[in-house]
N, CA, C, O and the ligand as a Tripos MOL2 file, in Angstrom:
@<TRIPOS>MOLECULE
protein
  321   319    81     0     0
PROTEIN
NO_CHARGES

@<TRIPOS>ATOM
      1 N          64.7820  187.8700  206.1090 N.3       1 MET1
      2 CA         65.4860  187.5930  204.8480 C.3       1 MET1
      3 C          64.5620  186.7910  203.9180 C.2       1 MET1
      4 O          63.9670  185.7930  204.3240 O.2       1 MET1
      5 N          64.4590  187.2440  202.6740 N.am      2 SER2
      6 CA         63.5680  186.5600  201.7360 C.3       2 SER2
      7 C          64.1760  185.2370  201.2770 C.2       2 SER2
      8 O          65.3700  184.9940  201.4540 O.2       2 SER2
      9 N          63.3460  184.3950  200.6910 N.am      3 GLN3
     10 CA         63.8250  183.1170  200.1500 C.3       3 GLN3
     11 C          64.9400  183.3590  199.1370 C.2       3 GLN3
     12 O          65.9430  182.6460  199.1050 O.2       3 GLN3
     13 N          64.7360  184.3920  198.3060 N.am      4 GLU4
     14 CA         65.7170  184.7010  197.2650 C.3       4 GLU4
     15 C          67.0510  185.1280  197.8860 C.2       4 GLU4
     16 O          68.1210  184.7320  197.4220 O.2       4 GLU4
     17 N          66.9690  185.9420  198.9440 N.am      5 GLU5
     18 CA         68.2020  186.3760  199.6210 C.3       5 GLU5
     19 C          68.9300  185.1980  200.2630 C.2       5 GLU5
     20 O          70.1580  185.1160  200.2240 O.2       5 GLU5
     21 N          68.1520  184.2850  200.8580 N.am      6 LYS6
     22 CA         68.7550  183.0840  201.4590 C.3       6 LYS6
     23 C          69.4460  182.2400  200.3980 C.2       6 LYS6
     24 O          70.5370  181.7090  200.6060 O.2       6 LYS6
     25 N          68.7770  182.1330  199.2570 N.am      7 ARG7
     26 CA         69.3170  181.3470  198.1530 C.3       7 ARG7
     27 C          70.6440  181.9460  197.6710 C.2       7 ARG7
     28 O          71.6220  181.2280  197.4610 O.2       7 ARG7
     29 N          70.6580  183.2730  197.5000 N.am      8 LEU8
     30 CA         71.8650  183.9440  197.0220 C.3       8 LEU8
     31 C          73.0090  183.7950  198.0290 C.2       8 LEU8
     32 O          74.1610  183.5830  197.6510 O.2       8 LEU8
     33 N          72.6750  183.9090  199.3020 N.am      9 LYS9
     34 CA         73.6860  183.7870  200.3550 C.3       9 LYS9
     35 C          74.2730  182.3720  200.3740 C.2       9 LYS9
     36 O          75.4810  182.1780  200.5160 O.2       9 LYS9
     37 N          73.3710  181.3910  200.2240 N.am     10 LEU10
     38 CA         73.8060  179.9970  200.2060 C.3      10 LEU10
     39 C          74.7160  179.7270  199.0060 C.2      10 LEU10
     40 O          75.7300  179.0400  199.1260 O.2      10 LEU10
     41 N          74.3380  180.2790  197.8430 N.am     11 GLU11
     42 CA         75.1390  180.0730  196.6450 C.3      11 GLU11
     43 C          76.4990  180.7600  196.7610 C.2      11 GLU11
     44 O          77.5150  180.2480  196.2900 O.2      11 GLU11
     45 N          76.4920  181.9260  197.3990 N.am     12 TYR12
     46 CA         77.7510  182.6440  197.6120 C.3      12 TYR12
     47 C          78.6870  181.8250  198.4910 C.2      12 TYR12
     48 O          79.8650  181.6550  198.1770 O.2      12 TYR12
     49 N          78.1460  181.3220  199.5960 N.am     13 LYS13
     50 CA         78.9330  180.5050  200.5290 C.3      13 LYS13
     51 C          79.4260  179.2220  199.8590 C.2      13 LYS13
     52 O          80.5750  178.8130  200.0280 O.2      13 LYS13
     53 N          78.5350  178.6040  199.1000 N.am     14 ALA14
     54 CA         78.8940  177.3610  198.4230 C.3      14 ALA14
     55 C          80.0370  177.6110  197.4490 C.2      14 ALA14
     56 O          80.9940  176.8400  197.3770 O.2      14 ALA14
     57 N          79.9180  178.7020  196.7020 N.am     15 ASP15
     58 CA         80.9460  179.0610  195.7260 C.3      15 ASP15
     59 C          82.2860  179.2960  196.4310 C.2      15 ASP15
     60 O          83.3420  178.8820  195.9520 O.2      15 ASP15
     61 N          82.2130  179.9630  197.5630 N.am     16 TRP16
     62 CA         83.4070  180.2730  198.3600 C.3      16 TRP16
     63 C          84.1590  178.9970  198.7370 C.2      16 TRP16
     64 O          85.3890  178.9510  198.7160 O.2      16 TRP16
     65 N          83.3820  177.9560  199.0840 N.am     17 TYR17
     66 CA         83.9830  176.6960  199.5060 C.3      17 TYR17
     67 C          84.0700  175.6660  198.3750 C.2      17 TYR17
     68 O          84.3840  174.4970  198.6000 O.2      17 TYR17
     69 N          83.7790  176.1350  197.1430 N.am     18 GLY18
     70 CA         83.8870  175.2430  196.0000 C.3      18 GLY18
     71 C          82.8430  174.1420  195.9760 C.2      18 GLY18
     72 O          83.0890  173.0580  195.4460 O.2      18 GLY18
     73 N          81.6740  174.4160  196.5510 N.am     19 ARG19
     74 CA         80.6120  173.4220  196.5850 C.3      19 ARG19
     75 C          79.4820  173.8190  195.6340 C.2      19 ARG19
     76 O          79.4500  174.9350  195.1160 O.2      19 ARG19
     77 N          78.5670  172.8920  195.4210 N.am     20 THR20
     78 CA         77.4600  173.1160  194.4940 C.3      20 THR20
     79 C          76.1280  173.1330  195.2360 C.2      20 THR20
     80 O          75.8870  172.3130  196.1210 O.2      20 THR20
     81 N          75.2660  174.0800  194.8640 N.am     21 VAL21
     82 CA         73.9170  174.1340  195.4230 C.3      21 VAL21
     83 C          72.9430  173.6030  194.3800 C.2      21 VAL21
     84 O          72.9900  174.0070  193.2180 O.2      21 VAL21
     85 N          72.0710  172.7090  194.7910 N.am     22 SER22
     86 CA         71.0340  172.2150  193.9000 C.3      22 SER22
     87 C          69.7040  172.3430  194.6150 C.2      22 SER22
     88 O          69.5080  171.7560  195.6790 O.2      22 SER22
     89 N          68.7830  173.1110  194.0330 N.am     23 ALA23
     90 CA         67.4630  173.3140  194.6500 C.3      23 ALA23
     91 C          66.4270  172.4500  193.9500 C.2      23 ALA23
     92 O          66.3710  172.4010  192.7210 O.2      23 ALA23
     93 N          65.6150  171.7760  194.7370 N.am     24 ILE24
     94 CA         64.5560  170.9530  194.1550 C.3      24 ILE24
     95 C          63.2320  171.7070  194.2450 C.2      24 ILE24
     96 O          63.1220  172.6950  194.9710 O.2      24 ILE24
     97 N          62.2370  171.2410  193.5120 N.am     25 SER25
     98 CA         60.9060  171.8660  193.5470 C.3      25 SER25
     99 C          60.2880  171.7440  194.9310 C.2      25 SER25
    100 O          60.4320  170.7230  195.6030 O.2      25 SER25
    101 N          59.5880  172.8130  195.3510 N.am     26 GLN26
    102 CA         58.9100  172.7360  196.6540 C.3      26 GLN26
    103 C          57.7520  171.7430  196.6040 C.2      26 GLN26
    104 O          57.2300  171.3420  197.6440 O.2      26 GLN26
    105 N          57.3510  171.3460  195.3990 N.am     27 TRP27
    106 CA         56.2450  170.3940  195.2420 C.3      27 TRP27
    107 C          56.7500  168.9650  195.1330 C.2      27 TRP27
    108 O          55.9500  168.0340  195.0460 O.2      27 TRP27
    109 N          58.0580  168.7790  195.1350 N.am     28 PHE28
    110 CA         58.5900  167.4210  195.0540 C.3      28 PHE28
    111 C          58.0930  166.6100  196.2610 C.2      28 PHE28
    112 O          58.2590  167.0420  197.4020 O.2      28 PHE28
    113 N          57.4860  165.4410  196.0180 N.am     29 PRO29
    114 CA         56.8760  164.6650  197.1130 C.3      29 PRO29
    115 C          57.8960  163.8850  197.9360 C.2      29 PRO29
    116 O          57.9060  162.6540  197.9210 O.2      29 PRO29
    117 N          58.7500  164.6050  198.6520 N.am     30 SER30
    118 CA         59.8640  163.9400  199.3460 C.3      30 SER30
    119 C          59.4060  163.0100  200.4730 C.2      30 SER30
    120 O          60.0670  162.0100  200.7560 O.2      30 SER30
    121 N          58.2970  163.3280  201.1070 N.am     31 SER31
    122 CA         57.8600  162.5130  202.2500 C.3      31 SER31
    123 C          57.1280  161.2480  201.8260 C.2      31 SER31
    124 O          57.3740  160.1680  202.3620 O.2      31 SER31
    125 N          56.2230  161.3890  200.8550 N.am     32 LYS32
    126 CA         55.3240  160.2910  200.5050 C.3      32 LYS32
    127 C          55.9360  159.2630  199.5640 C.2      32 LYS32
    128 O          55.3320  158.2240  199.2960 O.2      32 LYS32
    129 N          57.1520  159.5540  199.0540 N.am     33 MET33
    130 CA         57.7740  158.6130  198.1280 C.3      33 MET33
    131 C          58.6980  157.6610  198.8840 C.2      33 MET33
    132 O          59.4510  158.0830  199.7610 O.2      33 MET33
    133 N          58.6360  156.3740  198.5400 N.am     34 TYR34
    134 CA         59.5400  155.4070  199.1380 C.3      34 TYR34
    135 C          60.9140  155.5860  198.5020 C.2      34 TYR34
    136 O          61.0610  155.4600  197.2860 O.2      34 TYR34
    137 N          61.9130  155.8780  199.3200 N.am     35 SER35
    138 CA         63.2290  156.1860  198.7580 C.3      35 SER35
    139 C          63.9120  154.9820  198.1260 C.2      35 SER35
    140 O          64.8160  155.1520  197.3090 O.2      35 SER35
    141 N          63.5010  153.7720  198.4850 N.am     36 ASN36
    142 CA         64.1820  152.6000  197.9100 C.3      36 ASN36
    143 C          63.6510  152.2090  196.5430 C.2      36 ASN36
    144 O          64.4090  151.7200  195.7060 O.2      36 ASN36
    145 N          62.3290  152.4210  196.2940 N.am     37 CYS37
    146 CA         61.7620  151.9310  195.0310 C.3      37 CYS37
    147 C          61.0170  153.0000  194.2410 C.2      37 CYS37
    148 O          60.6400  152.7460  193.0970 O.2      37 CYS37
    149 N          60.7880  154.1990  194.8100 N.am     38 GLY38
    150 CA         60.1470  155.2760  194.0740 C.3      38 GLY38
    151 C          58.6300  155.2220  194.0590 C.2      38 GLY38
    152 O          57.9870  156.1060  193.4920 O.2      38 GLY38
    153 N          58.0450  154.1960  194.6750 N.am     39 GLU39
    154 CA         56.5850  154.1240  194.7560 C.3      39 GLU39
    155 C          56.0730  155.2070  195.7070 C.2      39 GLU39
    156 O          56.8130  155.6890  196.5640 O.2      39 GLU39
    157 N          54.7810  155.5890  195.5470 N.am     40 MET40
    158 CA         54.1900  156.5980  196.4130 C.3      40 MET40
    159 C          53.3300  155.9520  197.4910 C.2      40 MET40
    160 O          52.6480  154.9560  197.2510 O.2      40 MET40
    161 N          53.3770  156.5320  198.6670 N.am     41 TYR41
    162 CA         52.5130  156.0820  199.7560 C.3      41 TYR41
    163 C          51.0710  156.2610  199.3080 C.2      41 TYR41
    164 O          50.6880  157.3490  198.8780 O.2      41 TYR41
    165 N          50.2720  155.2110  199.4040 N.am     42 SER42
    166 CA         48.9300  155.2520  198.8200 C.3      42 SER42
    167 C          47.8190  155.5060  199.8370 C.2      42 SER42
    168 O          46.6980  155.8310  199.4460 O.2      42 SER42
    169 N          48.1010  155.3680  201.1120 N.am     43 GLY43
    170 CA         47.0540  155.5680  202.1230 C.3      43 GLY43
    171 C          46.8490  157.0340  202.4500 C.2      43 GLY43
    172 O          47.3940  157.9040  201.7710 O.2      43 GLY43
    173 N          46.0750  157.3150  203.4770 N.am     44 LYS44
    174 CA         45.8560  158.6770  203.9170 C.3      44 LYS44
    175 C          47.1280  159.1690  204.6030 C.2      44 LYS44
    176 O          47.6100  158.5530  205.5530 O.2      44 LYS44
    177 N          47.6640  160.2830  204.1120 N.am     45 TRP45
    178 CA         48.9370  160.7840  204.6340 C.3      45 TRP45
    179 C          48.7050  161.6870  205.8330 C.2      45 TRP45
    180 O          47.7560  162.4720  205.8470 O.2      45 TRP45
    181 N          49.5630  161.5820  206.8360 N.am     46 SER46
    182 CA         49.4080  162.3890  208.0360 C.3      46 SER46
    183 C          50.7610  162.6680  208.6590 C.2      46 SER46
    184 O          51.6840  161.8610  208.5560 O.2      46 SER46
    185 N          50.8690  163.8190  209.3080 N.am     47 LEU47
    186 CA         52.1100  164.1750  209.9900 C.3      47 LEU47
    187 C          52.4340  163.2100  211.1260 C.2      47 LEU47
    188 O          53.5830  163.1010  211.5550 O.2      47 LEU47
    189 N          51.4030  162.5100  211.6080 N.am     48 ALA48
    190 CA         51.6070  161.5820  212.7290 C.3      48 ALA48
    191 C          52.3540  160.3210  212.3040 C.2      48 ALA48
    192 O          52.8720  159.5860  213.1450 O.2      48 ALA48
    193 N          52.4080  160.0730  210.9870 N.am     49 ILE49
    194 CA         53.1040  158.8790  210.4900 C.3      49 ILE49
    195 C          54.6120  159.1170  210.5640 C.2      49 ILE49
    196 O          55.1410  159.9700  209.8500 O.2      49 ILE49
    197 N          55.3040  158.3710  211.4210 N.am     50 ARG50
    198 CA         56.7440  158.5630  211.5810 C.3      50 ARG50
    199 C          57.5520  157.4660  210.8800 C.2      50 ARG50
    200 O          58.6300  157.7250  210.3470 O.2      50 ARG50
    201 N          57.0290  156.2650  210.8880 N.am     51 THR51
    202 CA         57.6900  155.1670  210.1800 C.3      51 THR51
    203 C          56.6190  154.3460  209.4720 C.2      51 THR51
    204 O          55.4740  154.2860  209.9200 O.2      51 THR51
    205 N          56.9920  153.7250  208.3850 N.am     52 TRP52
    206 CA         56.0740  152.8290  207.6980 C.3      52 TRP52
    207 C          56.8940  151.8940  206.8270 C.2      52 TRP52
    208 O          58.0640  152.1440  206.5410 O.2      52 TRP52
    209 N          56.2520  150.8150  206.4160 N.am     53 SER53
    210 CA         56.9290  149.8240  205.5930 C.3      53 SER53
    211 C          56.3090  149.8030  204.2050 C.2      53 SER53
    212 O          55.0920  149.9250  204.0650 O.2      53 SER53
    213 N          57.1400  149.6500  203.1770 N.am     54 CYS54
    214 CA         56.6080  149.5320  201.8290 C.3      54 CYS54
    215 C          56.5750  148.0620  201.4440 C.2      54 CYS54
    216 O          57.0440  147.2010  202.1880 O.2      54 CYS54
    217 N          56.0100  147.7850  200.2580 N.am     55 GLU55
    218 CA         55.8240  146.3980  199.8430 C.3      55 GLU55
    219 C          57.1490  145.6660  199.6690 C.2      55 GLU55
    220 O          57.1780  144.4360  199.6750 O.2      55 GLU55
    221 N          58.2380  146.4010  199.5130 N.am     56 CYS56
    222 CA         59.5610  145.7880  199.4070 C.3      56 CYS56
    223 C          59.9930  145.1980  200.7560 C.2      56 CYS56
    224 O          60.9680  144.4500  200.8260 O.2      56 CYS56
    225 N          59.2670  145.5360  201.8170 N.am     57 GLY57
    226 CA         59.6060  145.0060  203.1330 C.3      57 GLY57
    227 C          60.5350  145.9000  203.9250 C.2      57 GLY57
    228 O          60.9520  145.5470  205.0280 O.2      57 GLY57
    229 N          60.8640  147.0600  203.3680 N.am     58 ILE58
    230 CA         61.7770  147.9800  204.0450 C.3      58 ILE58
    231 C          60.9750  148.9750  204.8990 C.2      58 ILE58
    232 O          60.0020  149.5650  204.4300 O.2      58 ILE58
    233 N          61.3930  149.1480  206.1450 N.am     59 THR59
    234 CA         60.7450  150.1210  207.0180 C.3      59 THR59
    235 C          61.4660  151.4580  206.9120 C.2      59 THR59
    236 O          62.6800  151.5300  207.0990 O.2      59 THR59
    237 N          60.7190  152.5120  206.6140 N.am     60 HIS60
    238 CA         61.2940  153.8490  206.4580 C.3      60 HIS60
    239 C          61.0380  154.7130  207.6820 C.2      60 HIS60
    240 O          59.9380  154.7120  208.2350 O.2      60 HIS60
    241 N          62.0580  155.4470  208.1010 N.am     61 ASP61
    242 CA         61.8770  156.5370  209.0440 C.3      61 ASP61
    243 C          61.4670  157.7470  208.2000 C.2      61 ASP61
    244 O          62.1070  158.0340  207.1880 O.2      61 ASP61
    245 N          60.4240  158.4490  208.5960 N.am     62 ARG62
    246 CA         59.8870  159.5530  207.7930 C.3      62 ARG62
    247 C          60.9570  160.5790  207.3770 C.2      62 ARG62
    248 O          61.0850  160.9070  206.1980 O.2      62 ARG62
    249 N          61.7110  161.0720  208.3460 N.am     63 ASP63
    250 CA         62.6810  162.1270  208.0560 C.3      63 ASP63
    251 C          63.8720  161.6210  207.2550 C.2      63 ASP63
    252 O          64.3560  162.2930  206.3440 O.2      63 ASP63
    253 N          64.3420  160.4120  207.6110 N.am     64 GLN64
    254 CA         65.4730  159.8300  206.8780 C.3      64 GLN64
    255 C          65.0710  159.5640  205.4350 C.2      64 GLN64
    256 O          65.8390  159.8210  204.5080 O.2      64 GLN64
    257 N          63.8580  159.0460  205.2560 N.am     65 ASN65
    258 CA         63.3500  158.7670  203.9160 C.3      65 ASN65
    259 C          63.2570  160.0500  203.0890 C.2      65 ASN65
    260 O          63.6560  160.0720  201.9240 O.2      65 ASN65
    261 N          62.7300  161.1160  203.6930 N.am     66 ALA66
    262 CA         62.5990  162.3880  202.9770 C.3      66 ALA66
    263 C          63.9790  162.9430  202.6110 C.2      66 ALA66
    264 O          64.1720  163.4490  201.5060 O.2      66 ALA66
    265 N          64.9340  162.8470  203.5350 N.am     67 ALA67
    266 CA         66.2800  163.3510  203.2760 C.3      67 ALA67
    267 C          66.9260  162.5880  202.1250 C.2      67 ALA67
    268 O          67.5960  163.1790  201.2780 O.2      67 ALA67
    269 N          66.7210  161.2690  202.0970 N.am     68 THR68
    270 CA         67.2670  160.4420  201.0180 C.3      68 THR68
    271 C          66.6450  160.8450  199.6830 C.2      68 THR68
    272 O          67.3480  160.9620  198.6800 O.2      68 THR68
    273 N          65.3250  161.0580  199.6680 N.am     69 ASN69
    274 CA         64.6380  161.4590  198.4340 C.3      69 ASN69
    275 C          65.1250  162.8190  197.9320 C.2      69 ASN69
    276 O          65.3290  163.0030  196.7330 O.2      69 ASN69
    277 N          65.3100  163.7660  198.8450 N.am     70 ILE70
    278 CA         65.7630  165.1090  198.4670 C.3      70 ILE70
    279 C          67.1810  165.0470  197.9030 C.2      70 ILE70
    280 O          67.4980  165.7150  196.9190 O.2      70 ILE70
    281 N          68.0280  164.2380  198.5400 N.am     71 HIS71
    282 CA         69.4000  164.0800  198.0670 C.3      71 HIS71
    283 C          69.4290  163.4760  196.6650 C.2      71 HIS71
    284 O          70.1430  163.9560  195.7850 O.2      71 HIS71
    285 N          68.6400  162.4120  196.4690 N.am     72 THR72
    286 CA         68.5870  161.7340  195.1630 C.3      72 THR72
    287 C          68.0700  162.6800  194.0880 C.2      72 THR72
    288 O          68.6180  162.7400  192.9880 O.2      72 THR72
    289 N          67.0020  163.4240  194.4140 N.am     73 GLU73
    290 CA         66.4100  164.3500  193.4390 C.3      73 GLU73
    291 C          67.3880  165.4810  193.0950 C.2      73 GLU73
    292 O          67.4930  165.8730  191.9330 O.2      73 GLU73
    293 N          68.0950  166.0000  194.0870 N.am     74 SER74
    294 CA         69.0250  167.0980  193.8250 C.3      74 SER74
    295 C          70.1750  166.6330  192.9300 C.2      74 SER74
    296 O          70.6420  167.3830  192.0730 O.2      74 SER74
    297 N          70.6290  165.3960  193.1330 N.am     75 LEU75
    298 CA         71.6950  164.8600  192.2710 C.3      75 LEU75
    299 C          71.1680  164.6310  190.8590 C.2      75 LEU75
    300 O          71.8710  164.8860  189.8820 O.2      75 LEU75
    301 N          69.9260  164.1470  190.7510 N.am     76 ARG76
    302 CA         69.3220  163.9120  189.4390 C.3      76 ARG76
    303 C          69.2350  165.2300  188.6550 C.2      76 ARG76
    304 O          69.5000  165.2660  187.4540 O.2      76 ARG76
    305 N          68.8570  166.3170  189.3560 N.am     77 LEU77
    306 CA         68.7340  167.6140  188.6790 C.3      77 LEU77
    307 C          70.0890  168.1410  188.2160 C.2      77 LEU77
    308 O          70.1720  168.8560  187.2170 O.2      77 LEU77
    309 N          71.1520  167.7900  188.9430 N.am     78 LEU78
    310 CA         72.4830  168.2750  188.5830 C.3      78 LEU78
    311 C          73.0070  167.6200  187.3020 C.2      78 LEU78
    312 O          73.7780  168.2330  186.5640 O.2      78 LEU78
    313 N          72.5970  166.3910  187.0410 N.am     79 VAL79
    314 CA         73.1270  165.6860  185.8660 C.3      79 VAL79
    315 C          72.2130  165.7670  184.6570 C.2      79 VAL79
    316 O          72.5660  165.2860  183.5810 O.2      79 VAL79
    317 N          71.0170  166.3820  184.8240 N.am     80 THR80
    318 CA         70.1230  166.4780  183.6570 C.3      80 THR80
    319 C          70.0260  167.9200  183.1770 C.2      80 THR80
    320 O          69.3230  168.2020  182.2070 O.2      80 THR80
    321 ZN         58.9500  149.5440  197.7920 Zn       81 ZN81
@<TRIPOS>BOND
     1     1     2 1
     2     2     3 1
     3     3     4 2
     4     3     5 am
     5     5     6 1
     6     6     7 1
     7     7     8 2
     8     7     9 am
     9     9    10 1
    10    10    11 1
    11    11    12 2
    12    11    13 am
    13    13    14 1
    14    14    15 1
    15    15    16 2
    16    15    17 am
    17    17    18 1
    18    18    19 1
    19    19    20 2
    20    19    21 am
    21    21    22 1
    22    22    23 1
    23    23    24 2
    24    23    25 am
    25    25    26 1
    26    26    27 1
    27    27    28 2
    28    27    29 am
    29    29    30 1
    30    30    31 1
    31    31    32 2
    32    31    33 am
    33    33    34 1
    34    34    35 1
    35    35    36 2
    36    35    37 am
    37    37    38 1
    38    38    39 1
    39    39    40 2
    40    39    41 am
    41    41    42 1
    42    42    43 1
    43    43    44 2
    44    43    45 am
    45    45    46 1
    46    46    47 1
    47    47    48 2
    48    47    49 am
    49    49    50 1
    50    50    51 1
    51    51    52 2
    52    51    53 am
    53    53    54 1
    54    54    55 1
    55    55    56 2
    56    55    57 am
    57    57    58 1
    58    58    59 1
    59    59    60 2
    60    59    61 am
    61    61    62 1
    62    62    63 1
    63    63    64 2
    64    63    65 am
    65    65    66 1
    66    66    67 1
    67    67    68 2
    68    67    69 am
    69    69    70 1
    70    70    71 1
    71    71    72 2
    72    71    73 am
    73    73    74 1
    74    74    75 1
    75    75    76 2
    76    75    77 am
    77    77    78 1
    78    78    79 1
    79    79    80 2
    80    79    81 am
    81    81    82 1
    82    82    83 1
    83    83    84 2
    84    83    85 am
    85    85    86 1
    86    86    87 1
    87    87    88 2
    88    87    89 am
    89    89    90 1
    90    90    91 1
    91    91    92 2
    92    91    93 am
    93    93    94 1
    94    94    95 1
    95    95    96 2
    96    95    97 am
    97    97    98 1
    98    98    99 1
    99    99   100 2
   100    99   101 am
   101   101   102 1
   102   102   103 1
   103   103   104 2
   104   103   105 am
   105   105   106 1
   106   106   107 1
   107   107   108 2
   108   107   109 am
   109   109   110 1
   110   110   111 1
   111   111   112 2
   112   111   113 am
   113   113   114 1
   114   114   115 1
   115   115   116 2
   116   115   117 am
   117   117   118 1
   118   118   119 1
   119   119   120 2
   120   119   121 am
   121   121   122 1
   122   122   123 1
   123   123   124 2
   124   123   125 am
   125   125   126 1
   126   126   127 1
   127   127   128 2
   128   127   129 am
   129   129   130 1
   130   130   131 1
   131   131   132 2
   132   131   133 am
   133   133   134 1
   134   134   135 1
   135   135   136 2
   136   135   137 am
   137   137   138 1
   138   138   139 1
   139   139   140 2
   140   139   141 am
   141   141   142 1
   142   142   143 1
   143   143   144 2
   144   143   145 am
   145   145   146 1
   146   146   147 1
   147   147   148 2
   148   147   149 am
   149   149   150 1
   150   150   151 1
   151   151   152 2
   152   151   153 am
   153   153   154 1
   154   154   155 1
   155   155   156 2
   156   155   157 am
   157   157   158 1
   158   158   159 1
   159   159   160 2
   160   159   161 am
   161   161   162 1
   162   162   163 1
   163   163   164 2
   164   163   165 am
   165   165   166 1
   166   166   167 1
   167   167   168 2
   168   167   169 am
   169   169   170 1
   170   170   171 1
   171   171   172 2
   172   171   173 am
   173   173   174 1
   174   174   175 1
   175   175   176 2
   176   175   177 am
   177   177   178 1
   178   178   179 1
   179   179   180 2
   180   179   181 am
   181   181   182 1
   182   182   183 1
   183   183   184 2
   184   183   185 am
   185   185   186 1
   186   186   187 1
   187   187   188 2
   188   187   189 am
   189   189   190 1
   190   190   191 1
   191   191   192 2
   192   191   193 am
   193   193   194 1
   194   194   195 1
   195   195   196 2
   196   195   197 am
   197   197   198 1
   198   198   199 1
   199   199   200 2
   200   199   201 am
   201   201   202 1
   202   202   203 1
   203   203   204 2
   204   203   205 am
   205   205   206 1
   206   206   207 1
   207   207   208 2
   208   207   209 am
   209   209   210 1
   210   210   211 1
   211   211   212 2
   212   211   213 am
   213   213   214 1
   214   214   215 1
   215   215   216 2
   216   215   217 am
   217   217   218 1
   218   218   219 1
   219   219   220 2
   220   219   221 am
   221   221   222 1
   222   222   223 1
   223   223   224 2
   224   223   225 am
   225   225   226 1
   226   226   227 1
   227   227   228 2
   228   227   229 am
   229   229   230 1
   230   230   231 1
   231   231   232 2
   232   231   233 am
   233   233   234 1
   234   234   235 1
   235   235   236 2
   236   235   237 am
   237   237   238 1
   238   238   239 1
   239   239   240 2
   240   239   241 am
   241   241   242 1
   242   242   243 1
   243   243   244 2
   244   243   245 am
   245   245   246 1
   246   246   247 1
   247   247   248 2
   248   247   249 am
   249   249   250 1
   250   250   251 1
   251   251   252 2
   252   251   253 am
   253   253   254 1
   254   254   255 1
   255   255   256 2
   256   255   257 am
   257   257   258 1
   258   258   259 1
   259   259   260 2
   260   259   261 am
   261   261   262 1
   262   262   263 1
   263   263   264 2
   264   263   265 am
   265   265   266 1
   266   266   267 1
   267   267   268 2
   268   267   269 am
   269   269   270 1
   270   270   271 1
   271   271   272 2
   272   271   273 am
   273   273   274 1
   274   274   275 1
   275   275   276 2
   276   275   277 am
   277   277   278 1
   278   278   279 1
   279   279   280 2
   280   279   281 am
   281   281   282 1
   282   282   283 1
   283   283   284 2
   284   283   285 am
   285   285   286 1
   286   286   287 1
   287   287   288 2
   288   287   289 am
   289   289   290 1
   290   290   291 1
   291   291   292 2
   292   291   293 am
   293   293   294 1
   294   294   295 1
   295   295   296 2
   296   295   297 am
   297   297   298 1
   298   298   299 1
   299   299   300 2
   300   299   301 am
   301   301   302 1
   302   302   303 1
   303   303   304 2
   304   303   305 am
   305   305   306 1
   306   306   307 1
   307   307   308 2
   308   307   309 am
   309   309   310 1
   310   310   311 1
   311   311   312 2
   312   311   313 am
   313   313   314 1
   314   314   315 1
   315   315   316 2
   316   315   317 am
   317   317   318 1
   318   318   319 1
   319   319   320 2
@<TRIPOS>SUBSTRUCTURE
     1 MET1         2 RESIDUE 1 A MET
     2 SER2         6 RESIDUE 1 A SER
     3 GLN3        10 RESIDUE 1 A GLN
     4 GLU4        14 RESIDUE 1 A GLU
     5 GLU5        18 RESIDUE 1 A GLU
     6 LYS6        22 RESIDUE 1 A LYS
     7 ARG7        26 RESIDUE 1 A ARG
     8 LEU8        30 RESIDUE 1 A LEU
     9 LYS9        34 RESIDUE 1 A LYS
    10 LEU10       38 RESIDUE 1 A LEU
    11 GLU11       42 RESIDUE 1 A GLU
    12 TYR12       46 RESIDUE 1 A TYR
    13 LYS13       50 RESIDUE 1 A LYS
    14 ALA14       54 RESIDUE 1 A ALA
    15 ASP15       58 RESIDUE 1 A ASP
    16 TRP16       62 RESIDUE 1 A TRP
    17 TYR17       66 RESIDUE 1 A TYR
    18 GLY18       70 RESIDUE 1 A GLY
    19 ARG19       74 RESIDUE 1 A ARG
    20 THR20       78 RESIDUE 1 A THR
    21 VAL21       82 RESIDUE 1 A VAL
    22 SER22       86 RESIDUE 1 A SER
    23 ALA23       90 RESIDUE 1 A ALA
    24 ILE24       94 RESIDUE 1 A ILE
    25 SER25       98 RESIDUE 1 A SER
    26 GLN26      102 RESIDUE 1 A GLN
    27 TRP27      106 RESIDUE 1 A TRP
    28 PHE28      110 RESIDUE 1 A PHE
    29 PRO29      114 RESIDUE 1 A PRO
    30 SER30      118 RESIDUE 1 A SER
    31 SER31      122 RESIDUE 1 A SER
    32 LYS32      126 RESIDUE 1 A LYS
    33 MET33      130 RESIDUE 1 A MET
    34 TYR34      134 RESIDUE 1 A TYR
    35 SER35      138 RESIDUE 1 A SER
    36 ASN36      142 RESIDUE 1 A ASN
    37 CYS37      146 RESIDUE 1 A CYS
    38 GLY38      150 RESIDUE 1 A GLY
    39 GLU39      154 RESIDUE 1 A GLU
    40 MET40      158 RESIDUE 1 A MET
    41 TYR41      162 RESIDUE 1 A TYR
    42 SER42      166 RESIDUE 1 A SER
    43 GLY43      170 RESIDUE 1 A GLY
    44 LYS44      174 RESIDUE 1 A LYS
    45 TRP45      178 RESIDUE 1 A TRP
    46 SER46      182 RESIDUE 1 A SER
    47 LEU47      186 RESIDUE 1 A LEU
    48 ALA48      190 RESIDUE 1 A ALA
    49 ILE49      194 RESIDUE 1 A ILE
    50 ARG50      198 RESIDUE 1 A ARG
    51 THR51      202 RESIDUE 1 A THR
    52 TRP52      206 RESIDUE 1 A TRP
    53 SER53      210 RESIDUE 1 A SER
    54 CYS54      214 RESIDUE 1 A CYS
    55 GLU55      218 RESIDUE 1 A GLU
    56 CYS56      222 RESIDUE 1 A CYS
    57 GLY57      226 RESIDUE 1 A GLY
    58 ILE58      230 RESIDUE 1 A ILE
    59 THR59      234 RESIDUE 1 A THR
    60 HIS60      238 RESIDUE 1 A HIS
    61 ASP61      242 RESIDUE 1 A ASP
    62 ARG62      246 RESIDUE 1 A ARG
    63 ASP63      250 RESIDUE 1 A ASP
    64 GLN64      254 RESIDUE 1 A GLN
    65 ASN65      258 RESIDUE 1 A ASN
    66 ALA66      262 RESIDUE 1 A ALA
    67 ALA67      266 RESIDUE 1 A ALA
    68 THR68      270 RESIDUE 1 A THR
    69 ASN69      274 RESIDUE 1 A ASN
    70 ILE70      278 RESIDUE 1 A ILE
    71 HIS71      282 RESIDUE 1 A HIS
    72 THR72      286 RESIDUE 1 A THR
    73 GLU73      290 RESIDUE 1 A GLU
    74 SER74      294 RESIDUE 1 A SER
    75 LEU75      298 RESIDUE 1 A LEU
    76 ARG76      302 RESIDUE 1 A ARG
    77 LEU77      306 RESIDUE 1 A LEU
    78 LEU78      310 RESIDUE 1 A LEU
    79 VAL79      314 RESIDUE 1 A VAL
    80 THR80      318 RESIDUE 1 A THR
    81 ZN81       321 GROUP 0 **** ****
């Protein structure tokens, strides 16, 4: 199934259940951005990095941080 077909299927299902689909750019830097302050990770980025702390003192879990960023970005796109 192509990306476009998946997208259409998802939108159909969402519509069926009265929900909204919001797609973000594939280039959106969801992993490297700190979800609490919006700063970008400045060191060498690697898949091996699972958790890290930003200057705010908050420790991020890689996947949780990315999910938070994607959620925030998708909501931002819906209101603009
Ligand atoms: Zn920060």
